[in-house]
N, C-alpha and C positions, 0 to 999 in steps of 0.2 A: 478165655483167658481165665476167667474169673472159678469153672471148671478146674482148672489145672490145679491153683490158686485152695479149691475146697478138696479136691484127692490129696492133695499133698497135705492141706490140715487135718485132714482125715485120718490119715496113717500116722502122722507125728500123734495126734492127738490119743489114737490108739494105744501109741507105744508108751505116751506120759501115764494113759491110764494104769496099763501093768505095772509099770513100776513103780508108780506112789502109791497103787490099790492098798498095800497097808497102811499108809497114811492116815489116807482119806478115811477109811474103816474104822482108824482108831477116833479120830474126830477131824473135824473137819477148822479146830484152833490150833492141835497139834501140825497140820498140814498146813495152813498157811502161816503160822509162826517158823515153821521150817523152810518154807520156800522166802520168809521177809529176811531169816539170815544168812540163809544162802544165798541168796541172789544181792544182798548188801555185799556180804564179804566175794561175790564175783566181782560186782561193778567196781569194790575197791582194789581188788588186784588187776581190772583192767588200766585203772586210771595209774597205779603205781605202775605197771609193766608200759606203758603207753605214752605218760606223760612227760614231760622232760621236768622234774619239780626241782632241779638247781636253776632254772631256766625261769620258771613258776616261780621261784623264790624271789629272782632277782627282777623278775616285772612288779613283783607287789610293792617290794622294796622302796624300786622308783618310781609308782606309783602313789605311796604314801607320801614320799620326797614332795614329791610334785601337789599332793593334795593342801600340802602345810603351807607349801610356798604360796600357792592360790590364797590360802586364807588369810598368811602374812598380807598381800597386795591388794586384799580387800581393805583388812584393817585399812590400810595407807592409803585407801581411796584411789591405786594407781592402776586406773581398767587395761592400762597397754600390758603391763604383767599378769593379771589376772588372764587376760586375750592368752596370752602367748602359756602361761602354765596349764589354761584347760585344753589349749591346743594340743600340748603333749601329753596331758591325762589321757584325751581321746585316741591319740596313736599308742599308745599303753596299753591301754583297756583294748584295742582290736587287737594289738598283738596277744595280749591274754586271750581273748577267747578265739583266736586262731591255733595258739598253744592245746585247746583242748578239743578240736574239732575231732583229732584221729580216738581217743578213747572215747570219747560222744558219740562216736559211731557205731562203736564196737559195741557199745553200749546199748545201742538203740536195734543189733541185731540179737542180741538176748533179751530183751524187750519185745520183738516182733514174735520170738521164738517162743515165750513161756505166758506173756500176760493173755494173749487169746484163749489159752489152755484155761488158766485160770477163773477167767470173767463167763467162760464155760462151762467148768466144773463147777462154781461157786454163784451162779447167777444164769443159768440157764433161759433160752427161746425155745422152749418146747413144741413140736410141730404137731400139729392138731390136724385130723380129718373131719369132714363134715358128714354127721352120719345122721340124715332127716332132724336138720338145727342141733342136735348134741353133736358138740367138737371133741375127739378122743383121743387121747394121744398118752404116750409111755414117758413118767417123769425119772428120769435116770442118775444115781448118784455114786461113786467109786462100785461098779459094777452090780449095783441094784437098782432093779426099776419095780415102778407101783403104779397102774393105771389111774389116769385120771380123767374126768368129765370136767366141759365149762360148758352153763347151758345159758347163752346168748338170749337174755332177755332183757328188760330196760337198764337193770345192774347185771352185769354178765356175776356169775358164782358158779367158784372152780368148788366141784367133788374130788374128796382125797381118803379112800380109805374109811367112808362115810362119814365125813367131818366137809360140811359147806362155809365156804370160806369165799366172802365179796373182796374186791376189790382193794388194796390195802390194807385187809387183815391177813394175820398168822396164821400158822398153821404146825406141827410135828411128822415130821418123815424123818426116815433113818438115823432117830435118836438126836436130831438138832433141828432148829427153827426156822421157819421160812416163811415169806411174805408171797402174798400172792400179787406181781407189781402191777399185771396190768395183762388185757386181753385185745390182740387186735390184729389188724389184717396183712401189716406190716413186719413180713420176716424178715428183713435185713437181707444181705447181700445173697446165704445163701440157705435160706427159704422160702418157699413160693408156699403163698396161702394163709391160714391163721395159726397165732403163735400164744402160747399161755407163757409171759416172760416170770419166774419163780429165781427172788433171789434172799442167799441166805443172810437170817440177819444176825451177825456177829457181835456188835453191841448196842443194846435198845436203850435210846437215850430219853431223861425224862419230861422232854421238850421235842417241837421240832424243828428244824432247821431249812430255809431254802434251798433247794437244790438237791439236799442230806435226805430231809426227811425225820422220822421219829427213829431211824437205827442207823447203825454203820454198817456198808454193807461191805464186801471183799476187801475193794481197794481202799477204803479208809482205817480199814485193820491193820491191811497192809505196811499204808505211810505211818502208820503210830507206831508199828512194829521196826521198818526198818529203819527211819529217821534216826535211834538214837546207835541202830547198830552199823551205821553207814558213819557217823561219825566217829565212831570208839572204833572200829576198822582203823578208817583216812588217820584217825590219831594217831593208832600204832604202826601203821605206815608211813608218818611224817609227811602226807598228802595232804595240803591248806585248803 
């Protein structure tokens, strides 16, 4: 099963690499900015096409009405009416959620088709071969490759084009800044043996955040770009 999925993803990723290589070569910022806007537009069109917008507006109006009545009942200390309006609100919320299932599933299909490739492109796990305690591999981006080595001492050191980088440090390659995230023998689903995880540094931060670190990776940059575009597209299409 995993071999079939890996084969499918290999073909799909190869297609994306060939189609989007000019964008990737131009700049990771241009490339990820393009994907953020394009996917925000596609997701909005999916909701516009598959969502019953009038029904959604009707449900939102009824839900707002029930919430206002529930607020009045609380002010009057009428627990029976509060319970009644709360039950109706829960029913309306459930119907609202069911209304969104079809476009949500369609959106998840695009997420499954594109996000693994974006992760592999901008935060790859580079597979390494063990050669006399020196781990060697090739770091690839936009059809370009550069050989890398990892010396696995007390603190692993990544060697890229005469640059020596410890875990958590940054280096330059392919005209962009990357971070040596970690080195280990957990290659994930599709890799056996040792890998070096290398993450693109899109927005350096002046401080360190829990679970994020000292820089925004591709996903953080995507969210920053996609959120306002999604709002703008949905507003234009009349989607609440």
